DRENDO-1510 file (C-alpha; in Angstrom, 1 decimal, always signed):
<recs>
REC; n; res; u; v; w
REC; 1; MET; -31.6; -34.3; -10.3 .
REC; 2; PHE; -29.5; -31.2; -10.8 .
REC; 3; LYS; -30.3; -28.8; -8.0 .
REC; 4; TRP; -30.1; -25.3; -9.4 .
REC; 5; LEU; -31.3; -22.0; -7.9 .
REC; 6; ALA; -31.8; -19.4; -10.9 .
REC; 7; GLY; -31.2; -15.7; -10.3 .
REC; 8; LYS; -28.5; -13.9; -8.2 .
REC; 9; LYS; -29.8; -14.9; -4.7 .
REC; 10; LYS; -30.8; -18.1; -3.0 .
REC; 11; THR; -34.4; -17.7; -1.9 .
REC; 12; GLU; -36.4; -20.1; +0.4 .
REC; 13; GLY; -39.2; -22.1; -1.3 .
REC; 14; THR; -37.6; -22.2; -4.7 .
REC; 15; LYS; -37.8; -25.9; -5.8 .
REC; 16; PRO; -34.9; -27.5; -7.6 .
REC; 17; HIS; -35.4; -28.6; -11.2 .
REC; 18; SER; -33.4; -30.6; -13.7 .
REC; 19; LEU; -31.2; -28.8; -16.2 .
REC; 20; THR; -30.0; -30.1; -19.7 .
REC; 21; ILE; -26.7; -28.8; -21.1 .
REC; 22; ASP; -28.6; -26.4; -23.2 .
REC; 23; GLY; -30.4; -25.2; -20.3 .
REC; 24; LEU; -27.2; -24.6; -18.4 .
REC; 25; LYS; -25.8; -22.6; -21.2 .
REC; 26; GLU; -28.8; -20.4; -21.4 .
REC; 27; GLN; -28.8; -19.6; -17.6 .
REC; 28; ILE; -24.9; -18.9; -17.7 .
REC; 29; LYS; -25.2; -16.5; -20.7 .
REC; 30; SER; -28.0; -14.7; -19.2 .
REC; 31; GLN; -25.7; -13.9; -16.2 .
REC; 32; LEU; -22.6; -13.3; -18.2 .
REC; 33; ASN; -22.7; -10.8; -21.0 .
REC; 34; VAL; -19.2; -11.2; -22.4 .
REC; 35; GLY; -19.9; -12.4; -26.0 .
REC; 36; GLU; -17.5; -14.8; -27.7 .
REC; 37; ASP; -15.1; -14.9; -24.6 .
REC; 38; LEU; -17.6; -17.4; -22.9 .
REC; 39; THR; -16.9; -20.8; -24.4 .
REC; 40; PHE; -18.7; -24.2; -24.2 .
REC; 41; ARG; -16.8; -27.3; -25.3 .
REC; 42; THR; -19.1; -30.3; -25.5 .
REC; 43; ILE; -17.7; -33.9; -25.2 .
REC; 44; LYS; -19.7; -37.1; -25.9 .
REC; 45; HIS; -19.0; -40.7; -25.2 .
REC; 46; GLY; -21.7; -43.4; -25.6 .
REC; 47; GLY; -24.7; -42.2; -23.7 .
REC; 48; ASN; -22.7; -39.6; -21.7 .
REC; 49; LYS; -22.6; -35.9; -22.6 .
REC; 50; LEU; -20.4; -33.4; -20.8 .
REC; 51; VAL; -19.7; -29.7; -21.2 .
REC; 52; CYS; -16.7; -27.6; -20.2 .
REC; 53; CYS; -17.5; -24.0; -19.7 .
REC; 54; TYR; -14.8; -21.3; -19.4 .
REC; 55; MET; -13.7; -17.8; -20.3 .
REC; 56; LYS; -11.0; -17.9; -23.1 .
REC; 57; SER; -9.3; -14.8; -21.9 .
REC; 58; LEU; -8.9; -16.0; -18.3 .
REC; 59; ILE; -7.8; -19.6; -18.6 .
REC; 60; ASP; -4.5; -21.3; -19.5 .
REC; 61; LYS; -5.4; -23.2; -22.7 .
REC; 62; THR; -2.4; -25.7; -22.2 .
REC; 63; ALA; -3.6; -26.5; -18.8 .
REC; 64; LEU; -7.2; -27.0; -20.0 .
REC; 65; ASP; -6.2; -29.4; -22.7 .
REC; 66; GLU; -3.6; -31.4; -20.6 .
REC; 67; PHE; -5.3; -31.6; -17.2 .
REC; 68; ILE; -9.1; -31.5; -18.1 .
REC; 69; VAL; -9.9; -32.5; -21.7 .
REC; 70; ALA; -7.3; -35.3; -22.2 .
REC; 71; PRO; -8.1; -37.2; -18.8 .
REC; 72; ILE; -11.8; -37.0; -19.5 .
REC; 73; GLN; -11.4; -38.3; -23.2 .
REC; 74; GLU; -9.2; -41.1; -22.0 .
REC; 75; ASN; -11.7; -42.2; -19.5 .
REC; 76; THR; -13.9; -44.2; -21.9 .
REC; 77; HIS; -14.2; -47.4; -19.7 .
REC; 78; ASN; -16.2; -45.8; -16.9 .
REC; 79; GLU; -19.5; -44.1; -16.8 .
REC; 80; TRP; -19.1; -40.4; -16.4 .
REC; 81; THR; -20.3; -39.1; -13.1 .
REC; 82; TYR; -19.1; -36.1; -11.2 .
REC; 83; GLU; -17.5; -38.5; -8.7 .
REC; 84; SER; -15.6; -40.3; -11.4 .
REC; 85; ILE; -14.6; -37.1; -13.1 .
REC; 86; VAL; -13.1; -35.7; -9.9 .
REC; 87; GLN; -11.1; -38.9; -9.4 .
REC; 88; ILE; -9.3; -38.6; -12.8 .
REC; 89; LEU; -8.5; -34.7; -12.9 .
REC; 90; PRO; -5.0; -34.1; -11.8 .
REC; 91; ILE; -5.9; -30.7; -10.4 .
REC; 92; ALA; -5.6; -29.8; -6.7 .
REC; 93; ASP; -8.2; -27.0; -6.7 .
REC; 94; LEU; -11.5; -28.6; -7.4 .
REC; 95; SER; -14.9; -28.1; -5.9 .
REC; 96; ALA; -18.5; -29.4; -6.5 .
REC; 97; GLN; -20.9; -26.6; -7.2 .
REC; 98; ASN; -24.6; -26.4; -8.4 .
REC; 99; GLN; -25.4; -22.7; -7.7 .
REC; 100; ILE; -25.4; -20.2; -10.5 .
REC; 101; ASP; -23.8; -17.5; -8.3 .
REC; 102; ASP; -20.8; -19.8; -7.5 .
REC; 103; VAL; -20.4; -20.9; -11.1 .
REC; 104; VAL; -20.4; -17.4; -12.4 .
REC; 105; GLU; -18.1; -16.1; -9.9 .
REC; 106; GLY; -15.8; -19.2; -10.7 .
REC; 107; LEU; -15.9; -18.5; -14.2 .
REC; 108; ASN; -14.8; -14.9; -13.7 .
REC; 109; ALA; -12.0; -16.1; -11.6 .
REC; 110; GLY; -10.6; -18.2; -14.5 .
REC; 111; TYR; -12.0; -21.5; -13.4 .
REC; 112; VAL; -13.5; -24.2; -15.8 .
REC; 113; TYR; -16.9; -25.6; -15.1 .
REC; 114; ILE; -17.4; -29.2; -15.9 .
REC; 115; TYR; -20.9; -30.6; -16.0 .
REC; 116; VAL; -22.1; -34.1; -17.0 .
REC; 117; GLU; -25.7; -34.0; -18.0 .
REC; 118; GLY; -28.0; -35.5; -15.5 .
REC; 119; GLN; -25.8; -35.1; -12.6 .
REC; 120; PRO; -26.6; -33.3; -9.2 .
REC; 121; TYR; -23.4; -31.4; -9.3 .
REC; 122; GLY; -20.9; -29.8; -11.6 .
REC; 123; ILE; -17.1; -29.4; -11.0 .
REC; 124; LEU; -15.1; -26.1; -10.9 .
REC; 125; GLY; -11.5; -26.5; -11.6 .
REC; 126; ASN; -8.8; -23.9; -11.4 .
REC; 127; VAL; -6.9; -23.4; -14.8 .
REC; 128; SER; -6.6; -19.7; -14.4 .
REC; 129; LYS; -3.9; -17.8; -16.3 .
REC; 130; THR; -2.4; -14.8; -14.3 .
REC; 131; VAL; -0.8; -11.9; -16.0 .
REC; 132; GLU; +1.8; -10.6; -13.7 .
REC; 133; ARG; +5.4; -9.1; -13.8 .
REC; 134; GLY; +8.5; -10.8; -12.2 .
REC; 135; ILE; +10.1; -9.7; -9.0 .
REC; 136; GLU; +12.1; -6.5; -9.4 .
REC; 137; LYS; +13.9; -3.9; -7.2 .
REC; 138; ALA; +11.8; -1.5; -5.3 .
REC; 139; GLU; +11.4; +1.9; -7.2 .
REC; 140; THR; +9.6; +4.3; -4.9 .
REC; 141; GLU; +11.6; +3.1; -1.8 .
REC; 142; SER; +15.2; +2.9; -2.9 .
REC; 143; LEU; +17.7; +1.4; -0.4 .
REC; 144; VAL; +21.5; +1.1; -0.1 .
REC; 145; TYR; +21.4; -1.7; +2.6 .
REC; 146; GLY; +19.0; -4.5; +3.1 .
REC; 147; PRO; +17.0; -6.8; +0.5 .
REC; 148; LYS; +16.0; -5.0; -2.5 .
REC; 149; ILE; +13.1; -7.1; -3.8 .
REC; 150; ALA; +9.6; -5.5; -4.0 .
REC; 151; PHE; +5.9; -6.8; -4.0 .
REC; 152; THR; +4.3; -7.5; -7.3 .
REC; 153; GLU; +0.6; -7.4; -8.3 .
REC; 154; SER; +0.1; -11.1; -7.5 .
REC; 155; LEU; -1.3; -11.8; -4.2 .
REC; 156; ILE; -0.1; -15.4; -4.2 .
REC; 157; GLY; +3.4; -14.2; -5.0 .
REC; 158; ASN; +3.5; -11.6; -2.4 .
REC; 159; ILE; +2.3; -14.3; +0.2 .
REC; 160; ASN; +5.0; -16.5; -1.0 .
REC; 161; ILE; +7.7; -13.8; -0.4 .
REC; 162; LEU; +6.3; -13.0; +3.1 .
REC; 163; ARG; +6.3; -16.6; +4.1 .
REC; 164; GLN; +9.8; -17.1; +3.1 .
REC; 165; ASN; +10.8; -14.0; +5.4 .
REC; 166; ILE; +8.7; -15.2; +8.4 .
REC; 167; LYS; +8.2; -19.0; +9.0 .
REC; 168; ASP; +6.5; -18.6; +12.2 .
REC; 169; THR; +3.6; -21.1; +12.6 .
REC; 170; ASN; +1.6; -18.3; +14.4 .
REC; 171; LEU; +1.5; -16.3; +11.2 .
REC; 172; CYS; -2.1; -15.9; +10.4 .
REC; 173; MET; -3.7; -15.0; +7.1 .
REC; 174; GLU; -7.3; -14.4; +6.9 .
REC; 175; ASP; -9.3; -14.3; +3.5 .
REC; 176; LEU; -11.2; -11.0; +2.8 .
REC; 177; THR; -13.0; -9.7; -0.3 .
REC; 178; VAL; -12.9; -6.0; -1.2 .
REC; 179; GLY; -15.5; -4.4; -3.6 .
REC; 180; THR; -19.1; -5.5; -4.1 .
REC; 181; ARG; -18.7; -5.7; -7.8 .
REC; 182; THR; -14.9; -6.5; -8.5 .
REC; 183; LYS; -14.6; -8.8; -5.5 .
REC; 184; THR; -11.0; -8.4; -5.1 .
REC; 185; GLU; -9.1; -10.9; -2.9 .
REC; 186; ALA; -7.4; -9.6; +0.1 .
REC; 187; LYS; -5.5; -11.1; +3.1 .
REC; 188; LEU; -5.4; -9.8; +6.6 .
REC; 189; ILE; -2.0; -10.8; +8.0 .
REC; 190; TYR; -0.7; -10.8; +11.6 .
REC; 191; ILE; +1.2; -12.9; +14.0 .
REC; 192; LYS; -1.4; -14.4; +16.4 .
REC; 193; ASP; +0.6; -14.3; +19.7 .
REC; 194; ILE; +2.1; -10.9; +19.2 .
REC; 195; ALA; -0.7; -8.7; +17.4 .
REC; 196; ASP; -3.2; -7.1; +19.7 .
REC; 197; GLU; -6.6; -8.6; +19.2 .
REC; 198; GLU; -8.3; -5.2; +19.2 .
REC; 199; ASN; -6.1; -3.9; +16.3 .
REC; 200; VAL; -6.9; -7.2; +14.3 .
REC; 201; ASN; -10.6; -6.8; +15.0 .
REC; 202; GLU; -10.7; -3.1; +13.9 .
REC; 203; PHE; -9.0; -4.0; +10.6 .
REC; 204; ARG; -11.3; -6.9; +10.1 .
REC; 205; GLU; -14.4; -5.1; +10.8 .
REC; 206; LYS; -13.6; -1.9; +8.9 .
REC; 207; ILE; -12.7; -3.8; +5.7 .
REC; 208; SER; -15.6; -6.3; +6.0 .
REC; 209; GLN; -18.2; -3.5; +6.4 .
REC; 210; LEU; -17.0; -1.6; +3.3 .
REC; 211; GLU; -20.0; -1.2; +0.9 .
REC; 212; ILE; -18.1; +0.0; -2.2 .
REC; 213; ASP; -18.1; -1.4; -5.7 .
REC; 214; HIS; -14.5; -1.0; -6.4 .
REC; 215; VAL; -11.2; -0.5; -4.5 .
REC; 216; PRO; -8.2; +0.1; -6.9 .
REC; 217; GLY; -5.6; -0.7; -4.4 .
REC; 218; THR; -4.3; -0.8; -0.9 .
REC; 219; THR; -3.5; +3.0; -0.8 .
REC; 220; VAL; -7.3; +3.7; -1.5 .
REC; 221; LEU; -8.4; +0.9; +1.0 .
REC; 222; GLY; -6.2; +2.8; +3.7 .
REC; 223; GLN; -8.1; +6.0; +2.9 .
REC; 224; LEU; -11.5; +4.2; +3.3 .
REC; 225; ILE; -10.7; +2.6; +6.7 .
REC; 226; GLU; -8.6; +5.4; +8.4 .
REC; 227; ASN; -10.5; +7.3; +11.2 .
REC; 228; ASN; -10.0; +10.8; +9.7 .
REC; 229; SER; -10.4; +11.2; +5.9 .
REC; 230; TRP; -10.1; +15.0; +6.0 .
REC; 231; THR; -6.6; +15.3; +7.3 .
REC; 232; VAL; -3.6; +15.8; +4.9 .
REC; 233; PHE; -1.5; +13.4; +7.0 .
REC; 234; PRO; -1.5; +9.6; +6.2 .
REC; 235; GLN; -2.6; +7.3; +9.1 .
REC; 236; LEU; -1.6; +4.1; +7.7 .
REC; 237; VAL; +1.8; +3.0; +5.9 .
REC; 238; THR; +1.8; +1.6; +2.3 .
REC; 239; THR; +5.0; +0.0; +1.3 .
REC; 240; GLU; +6.4; -2.0; -1.5 .
REC; 241; LEU; +9.1; -3.6; +0.6 .
REC; 242; PRO; +8.4; -7.1; +2.0 .
REC; 243; ASP; +11.3; -6.7; +4.5 .
REC; 244; ARG; +9.6; -3.6; +6.0 .
REC; 245; VAL; +6.4; -5.5; +6.3 .
REC; 246; SER; +8.2; -8.4; +8.0 .
REC; 247; ILE; +9.7; -6.0; +10.6 .
REC; 248; ALA; +6.2; -4.4; +11.1 .
REC; 249; LEU; +4.7; -7.9; +11.8 .
REC; 250; MET; +7.3; -8.7; +14.3 .
REC; 251; ARG; +6.5; -5.6; +16.1 .
REC; 252; GLY; +2.9; -6.4; +16.5 .
REC; 253; LYS; +1.4; -4.6; +13.6 .
REC; 254; VAL; -1.4; -5.6; +11.3 .
REC; 255; VAL; -0.8; -6.1; +7.4 .
REC; 256; VAL; -3.4; -6.2; +4.6 .
REC; 257; LEU; -2.3; -7.4; +1.1 .
REC; 258; MET; -4.6; -7.1; -2.0 .
REC; 259; ASP; -4.6; -8.9; -5.3 .
REC; 260; ARG; -3.5; -6.7; -8.2 .
REC; 261; SER; -1.9; -4.2; -5.8 .
REC; 262; PRO; +2.0; -4.0; -5.5 .
REC; 263; ASP; +1.8; -2.5; -2.0 .
REC; 264; ALA; +1.1; -3.7; +1.4 .
REC; 265; LEU; -0.9; -1.7; +4.0 .
REC; 266; TYR; -0.2; -1.9; +7.7 .
REC; 267; GLY; -0.9; -0.2; +11.0 .
REC; 268; PRO; -1.2; +1.2; +13.6 .
REC; 269; THR; +1.5; +3.7; +12.3 .
REC; 270; PRO; +2.2; +6.8; +14.4 .
REC; 271; PHE; +3.7; +10.0; +12.8 .
REC; 272; PHE; +7.4; +9.1; +13.4 .
REC; 273; THR; +7.0; +5.7; +11.8 .
REC; 274; PHE; +6.8; +7.6; +8.3 .
REC; 275; PHE; +10.4; +8.9; +8.9 .
REC; 276; GLU; +11.8; +5.3; +9.5 .
REC; 277; SER; +13.6; +3.4; +6.8 .
REC; 278; THR; +14.6; -0.3; +6.8 .
REC; 279; GLU; +18.2; +0.9; +6.3 .
REC; 280; ASP; +18.2; +2.1; +9.9 .
REC; 281; VAL; +18.0; -1.4; +11.1 .
REC; 282; TYR; +20.7; -2.7; +9.0 .
REC; 283; MET; +23.2; +0.1; +9.7 .
REC; 284; ARG; +24.9; +0.6; +12.9 .
REC; 285; TRP; +22.9; +2.3; +15.7 .
REC; 286; ASN; +24.8; +5.5; +15.8 .
REC; 287; MET; +24.5; +5.9; +12.0 .
REC; 288; GLY; +20.9; +5.1; +12.2 .
REC; 289; ILE; +20.3; +7.8; +15.0 .
REC; 290; GLY; +22.0; +10.4; +12.7 .
REC; 291; LEU; +19.9; +9.6; +9.7 .
REC; 292; ARG; +16.6; +9.3; +11.5 .
REC; 293; VAL; +17.2; +12.7; +13.3 .
REC; 294; LEU; +18.5; +14.3; +10.0 .
REC; 295; ARG; +15.2; +13.4; +8.2 .
REC; 296; LEU; +13.1; +14.9; +11.1 .
REC; 297; LEU; +15.1; +18.1; +11.0 .
REC; 298; ALA; +14.8; +18.2; +7.2 .
REC; 299; ALA; +11.1; +17.9; +7.4 .
REC; 300; PHE; +11.0; +20.6; +10.1 .
REC; 301; MET; +13.3; +22.8; +7.9 .
REC; 302; SER; +11.2; +22.0; +4.8 .
REC; 303; VAL; +8.0; +23.2; +6.4 .
REC; 304; LEU; +9.3; +26.4; +8.2 .
REC; 305; LEU; +12.3; +27.7; +6.0 .
REC; 306; THR; +10.4; +29.5; +3.3 .
REC; 307; PRO; +7.7; +30.9; +5.7 .
REC; 308; ALA; +10.4; +32.2; +7.9 .
REC; 309; TYR; +12.0; +34.0; +4.9 .
REC; 310; VAL; +8.6; +35.6; +4.0 .
REC; 311; ALA; +8.0; +36.6; +7.6 .
REC; 312; VAL; +11.4; +38.2; +8.2 .
REC; 313; LEU; +11.4; +40.1; +5.0 .
REC; 314; THR; +7.8; +41.4; +5.5 .
REC; 315; TYR; +7.5; +42.2; +9.1 .
REC; 316; HIS; +10.8; +41.4; +11.1 .
REC; 317; TYR; +13.7; +42.5; +9.0 .
REC; 318; GLU; +15.3; +44.2; +12.1 .
REC; 319; ILE; +16.5; +40.6; +13.4 .
REC; 320; ILE; +18.5; +40.2; +10.2 .
REC; 321; PRO; +22.3; +41.0; +10.8 .
REC; 322; SER; +23.4; +44.2; +8.9 .
REC; 323; PRO; +25.7; +42.5; +6.4 .
REC; 324; LEU; +23.1; +40.0; +5.4 .
REC; 325; LEU; +20.4; +42.7; +5.2 .
REC; 326; VAL; +22.5; +44.6; +2.6 .
REC; 327; SER; +22.9; +41.5; +0.6 .
REC; 328; LEU; +19.1; +40.7; +0.8 .
REC; 329; GLY; +18.3; +44.4; -0.1 .
REC; 330; GLN; +20.6; +44.1; -3.2 .
REC; 331; SER; +19.2; +40.8; -4.4 .
REC; 332; ARG; +15.7; +42.1; -4.0 .
REC; 333; ALA; +16.3; +45.4; -5.6 .
REC; 334; ASN; +14.7; +44.5; -8.9 .
REC; 335; VAL; +12.1; +42.1; -7.6 .
REC; 336; PRO; +8.5; +43.9; -8.1 .
REC; 337; PHE; +6.6; +41.3; -6.0 .
REC; 338; PRO; +6.2; +41.2; -2.3 .
REC; 339; PRO; +8.0; +38.3; -0.5 .
REC; 340; VAL; +4.9; +36.1; -0.1 .
REC; 341; PHE; +3.9; +36.2; -3.8 .
REC; 342; GLU; +7.6; +35.6; -4.7 .
REC; 343; ALA; +7.8; +32.6; -2.4 .
REC; 344; LEU; +4.5; +31.1; -3.7 .
REC; 345; LEU; +5.5; +31.6; -7.3 .
REC; 346; LEU; +8.7; +29.7; -6.9 .
REC; 347; GLU; +7.1; +26.9; -4.8 .
REC; 348; PHE; +4.7; +26.5; -7.7 .
REC; 349; PHE; +7.4; +26.2; -10.1 .
REC; 350; ILE; +9.3; +23.5; -7.9 .
REC; 351; GLU; +6.2; +21.5; -7.7 .
REC; 352; LEU; +5.5; +21.8; -11.4 .
REC; 353; LEU; +9.1; +20.6; -12.2 .
REC; 354; ARG; +8.7; +17.7; -9.7 .
REC; 355; GLU; +5.4; +16.6; -11.2 .
REC; 356; ALA; +6.6; +16.8; -14.7 .
REC; 357; GLY; +9.7; +14.8; -13.9 .
REC; 358; ALA; +7.7; +12.1; -12.1 .
REC; 359; ARG; +5.4; +11.8; -15.1 .
REC; 360; LEU; +8.0; +11.6; -17.9 .
REC; 361; PRO; +10.1; +8.5; -18.6 .
REC; 362; THR; +12.8; +7.9; -16.0 .
REC; 363; LYS; +15.9; +9.2; -18.0 .
REC; 364; VAL; +14.0; +12.0; -19.5 .
REC; 365; GLY; +12.3; +12.9; -16.1 .
REC; 366; GLN; +15.7; +13.1; -14.4 .
REC; 367; THR; +17.1; +15.5; -17.1 .
REC; 368; MET; +13.9; +17.5; -16.9 .
REC; 369; GLY; +14.3; +17.8; -13.1 .
REC; 370; ILE; +18.0; +18.9; -13.2 .
REC; 371; VAL; +18.0; +21.1; -16.4 .
REC; 372; GLY; +14.6; +22.6; -15.8 .
REC; 373; GLY; +15.6; +23.6; -12.3 .
REC; 374; ILE; +18.7; +25.3; -13.3 .
REC; 375; VAL; +17.2; +27.1; -16.4 .
REC; 376; VAL; +14.0; +28.2; -14.6 .
REC; 377; GLY; +15.8; +29.3; -11.6 .
REC; 378; GLN; +18.6; +31.4; -13.5 .
REC; 379; ALA; +15.9; +32.8; -15.8 .
REC; 380; ALA; +13.8; +33.9; -12.8 .
REC; 381; VAL; +16.7; +35.7; -11.2 .
REC; 382; ASP; +17.8; +37.4; -14.4 .
REC; 383; ALA; +14.3; +38.4; -15.3 .
REC; 384; GLY; +13.9; +40.0; -11.7 .
REC; 385; PHE; +11.0; +37.7; -10.6 .
REC; 386; THR; +12.9; +36.5; -7.6 .
REC; 387; SER; +16.2; +36.8; -5.6 .
REC; 388; ASN; +19.1; +34.5; -5.5 .
REC; 389; ILE; +18.5; +33.9; -1.7 .
REC; 390; LEU; +15.1; +32.6; -2.2 .
REC; 391; ILE; +16.3; +30.2; -4.8 .
REC; 392; ILE; +18.6; +28.6; -2.3 .
REC; 393; ILE; +16.0; +28.5; +0.4 .
REC; 394; ILE; +13.4; +27.0; -2.0 .
REC; 395; ALA; +15.9; +24.3; -3.1 .
REC; 396; LEU; +16.7; +23.5; +0.5 .
REC; 397; SER; +13.1; +23.2; +1.4 .
REC; 398; ALA; +12.5; +20.9; -1.6 .
REC; 399; LEU; +15.5; +18.7; -0.6 .
REC; 400; GLY; +14.2; +18.5; +2.9 .
REC; 401; SER; +10.8; +17.1; +1.8 .
REC; 402; PHE; +12.5; +14.6; -0.4 .
REC; 403; THR; +14.5; +13.0; +2.5 .
REC; 404; THR; +11.3; +11.5; +4.0 .
REC; 405; PRO; +11.2; +7.8; +3.2 .
REC; 406; SER; +7.3; +7.7; +2.9 .
REC; 407; TYR; +6.1; +9.3; -0.3 .
REC; 408; LEU; +2.7; +10.0; +1.2 .
REC; 409; MET; +4.2; +11.8; +4.1 .
REC; 410; SER; +6.6; +13.8; +1.8 .
REC; 411; THR; +3.8; +15.0; -0.3 .
REC; 412; SER; +1.9; +16.1; +2.9 .
REC; 413; ILE; +4.9; +18.0; +4.1 .
REC; 414; ARG; +5.2; +19.8; +0.6 .
REC; 415; MET; +1.4; +20.6; +0.7 .
REC; 416; ILE; +1.3; +22.1; +4.2 .
REC; 417; ARG; +4.0; +24.7; +3.2 .
REC; 418; PHE; +1.5; +26.7; +1.1 .
REC; 419; PRO; -1.0; +27.7; +3.9 .
REC; 420; ILE; +2.0; +28.4; +6.3 .
REC; 421; ILE; +3.5; +30.8; +3.8 .
REC; 422; LEU; +0.3; +32.7; +3.4 .
REC; 423; LEU; -0.1; +33.2; +7.1 .
REC; 424; ALA; +3.5; +34.2; +7.2 .
REC; 425; GLY; +2.7; +36.8; +4.5 .
REC; 426; PHE; -0.5; +38.1; +6.4 .
REC; 427; TRP; +0.8; +38.1; +10.1 .
REC; 428; GLY; +4.6; +37.4; +10.0 .
REC; 429; GLY; +5.9; +35.3; +12.9 .
REC; 430; ILE; +2.6; +35.2; +14.7 .
REC; 431; GLY; +1.1; +33.7; +11.6 .
REC; 432; ILE; +3.8; +30.9; +11.6 .
REC; 433; MET; +3.0; +30.2; +15.4 .
REC; 434; VAL; -0.7; +30.1; +14.6 .
REC; 435; ALA; -0.1; +27.5; +11.8 .
REC; 436; PHE; +2.4; +25.5; +14.0 .
REC; 437; CYS; -0.1; +25.4; +17.0 .
REC; 438; PHE; -2.9; +24.4; +14.7 .
REC; 439; PHE; -0.9; +21.5; +13.2 .
REC; 440; LEU; +0.3; +20.4; +16.6 .
REC; 441; ILE; -3.2; +20.4; +18.0 .
REC; 442; HIS; -4.4; +18.6; +14.9 .
REC; 443; LEU; -1.7; +15.9; +15.3 .
REC; 444; LEU; -2.5; +15.5; +18.9 .
REC; 445; ARG; -6.2; +14.8; +18.0 .
REC; 446; LEU; -5.5; +12.3; +15.3 .
REC; 447; ASP; -5.3; +8.6; +16.0 .
REC; 448; THR; -4.2; +5.5; +14.0 .
REC; 449; MET; -6.4; +2.6; +14.5 .
REC; 450; GLY; -7.2; +3.7; +18.1 .
REC; 451; GLY; -3.6; +4.6; +19.1 .
REC; 452; SER; -2.1; +8.0; +19.6 .
REC; 453; TYR; -0.8; +9.5; +16.3 .
REC; 454; LEU; +2.2; +11.1; +18.1 .
REC; 455; SER; +3.1; +8.0; +20.1 .
REC; 456; PRO; +5.6; +7.4; +21.9 .
REC; 457; VAL; +6.1; +11.1; +22.4 .
REC; 458; TYR; +2.5; +11.7; +23.4 .
REC; 459; PRO; +1.8; +9.9; +25.6 .
REC; 460; LEU; +5.5; +9.6; +26.5 .
REC; 461; ARG; +7.0; +6.2; +26.5 .
REC; 462; TRP; +10.7; +6.2; +27.1 .
REC; 463; LYS; +11.2; +2.7; +26.1 .
REC; 464; ASP; +9.4; +2.9; +22.7 .
REC; 465; LEU; +11.7; +5.9; +21.7 .
REC; 466; GLY; +14.4; +3.4; +20.6 .
REC; 467; TYR; +12.0; +2.1; +18.0 .
REC; 468; SER; +10.8; +5.4; +16.6 .
REC; 469; PHE; +12.5; +8.7; +17.4 .
REC; 470; PHE; +15.9; +7.2; +17.9 .
REC; 471; ARG; +17.8; +4.0; +17.1 .
REC; 472; VAL; +19.5; +2.3; +19.9 .
REC; 473; PRO; +21.8; -0.9; +19.8 .
REC; 474; THR; +19.6; -4.1; +18.9 .
REC; 475; GLN; +20.8; -5.8; +22.3 .
REC; 476; TYR; +18.9; -3.3; +24.1 .
REC; 477; LEU; +15.6; -3.7; +22.4 .
REC; 478; SER; +14.6; -6.8; +24.2 .
REC; 479; LYS; +10.8; -5.9; +24.4 .
REC; 480; ARG; +8.5; -4.9; +21.6 .
REC; 481; PRO; +7.1; -1.3; +21.5 .
REC; 482; ILE; +4.3; -1.2; +24.0 .
REC; 483; SER; +2.5; +1.4; +21.8 .
REC; 484; ASN; +1.3; -1.5; +19.6 .
REC; 485; ARG; -0.1; -3.3; +22.6 .
REC; 486; PRO; +1.6; -6.7; +21.7 .
REC; 487; ILE; +0.6; -9.8; +23.5 .
REC; 488; ASP; +4.1; -11.2; +23.6 .
REC; 489; VAL; +6.1; -8.3; +24.7 .
REC; 490; GLN; +9.5; -10.0; +25.1 .
REC; 491; ARG; +11.5; -10.4; +22.0 .
REC; 492; PHE; +14.5; -12.0; +23.6 .
REC; 493; SER; +16.3; -12.5; +27.0 .
REC; 494; PRO; +18.6; -9.7; +27.7 .
REC; 495; GLN; +20.9; -11.9; +29.7 .
REC; 496; LYS; +21.4; -14.5; +26.9 .
REC; 497; ALA; +22.0; -11.6; +24.3 .
REC; 498; LYS; +25.0; -10.2; +26.2 .
REC; 499; LYS; +28.3; -10.6; +24.7 .
REC; 500; LYS; +30.5; -13.3; +26.3 .
REC; 501; ASP; +34.3; -13.4; +26.4 .
REC; 502; VAL; +36.0; -16.1; +24.4 .
REC; 503; ASP; +37.6; -17.6; +27.5 .
REC; 504; GLU; +34.1; -18.2; +29.0 .
</recs>
C-alpha cells in the first residue's frame, strides 16, 4: 500500500490509502499551480507502470534522459520496485518519499519524482539545473593585493571556494532554511574549536526564529537579525570576498551564506572592523597602519569638514585668519544663500551625481561622475550659487567617505553629514558638539551580537588594538582577539615564530 497523507500538514488519525498514478497526478497538480511546466512522463513494461514527475524549467533534460529514463528502460529483466529502481539509478542524491509535502518541495527544488504504481514509496532524484555565473573579480570591494575572486549566487560554489581556503576538519556548516514561502537554503559556518558557542547560538536562534515569507539576500538577513534596526550604522559585515570571510572565521567570527546571494554575512563586527581591508594583511605592517589610520581620519574629516565650514562662517568667523577671511569674503560676495543652505545644496548635488553614476553602465557612469562634477561645480560657482572654497570642501568630504572599504558604512557616513550640517547652521560649534556627543553615546549603546560596538576601544583591550585600530607585525599577533571570545585563543607559539640566524 502506498502511504500518502493528503494536504499540507501531517495529522494524526489520517489513515493511509492507496494511490494510482492518476491519483498521484491529481494530488500533485492540486498542490502545484504551474501549468505546463509540471510534466508527467509515463513508462510501461509488461505489467509494470511507472511515472516520472518533474518541472521542465528546473531540471537538466540531458541528466534526466541519461541517468533516469535510460537505465529504467534498459531494466526489462527485473520487476520494477522502488528498491530495484534505486539500485540501477547512477545518481548519488536519492531519497525515498511518500508524503505530498516532501514531494512538492523536491519538485520545486529541481528533483524528479519516480513512482512505480502499487509501491509504498516513490524516489526523489536530484537532476536540477542551476543557472549561475562564473567566478569573477570582486566589484564592490576592489583590491590591489590579495586574491581577487568573489562569491557567486551559487551556495554550493561558495562553499567550495571556502573549503579550498580552510581545510580544517573543525570547520562546521549547519543547514538552515530562510523564508517560509521561498525556503531559501542557508549555511551557518564557524570553526568549532575557535568560535564562541554563545555567538553561534545567537546566530542560529535568530535565523531559525524568523517568521517571514521571503528574504532576498544576506544584506536583508543582517537587518532582520541585528539587535538595533533603527540605527544608521550597520552591525554586521556583508562581503563578497572569500578571503575576508576566511580571515574572519580564523578570528572566531560566525558566517552565514545564502543561496542566490553573492555576499557573505558575518559577525560580531565592531565599528572599527568596517574600516579594515584584506589588503592590510598582505601589506607590510607599517603601510597597513598608515592606510588604516588614513581611512579613519578620512571618515572623521568627511563627517565634520562641511559642518565646520558652516559653523565658522555663520557664528565663529573671528577664528579665521585675516588673509583667509578676505579670500572667503570675496568668494562669497555674490552668493545669495546662507552657508547652511549652500552646503546642503552642494551635498545634494554630490549625492545626486554619485547615485546617477552608480546606476548607469560602468563606462558611462565613470564619465558622468567626472564630467558632471566638473561641469556642475564650475557652473554653480559662475552662477553665484556657491563659493570656490565650499566646492573644495565638499569634494574632500566626498573623497573621505569613499575611502571606507565597507559600502554600508560609507553610505552611513554620508547620511549623517546632513543632520550635523543642519545643527551647525542652527547653533554653530555647539551644534556640532551636540551631534558629536549624540552619535558617541549612540555608538556606546550599540552592540553587535552581544559584544560592544566600539570594542576594543570600549571596553579598552590593548592586545586587540593590533587587529582593529592598528596593524602590528604578524609575529606579534600570537593570540586571537579576545573581543570575539574565542575558545582557542592561541594562534601560534611566539617562541617558534621568532626568526633564527642561519648559523643556528
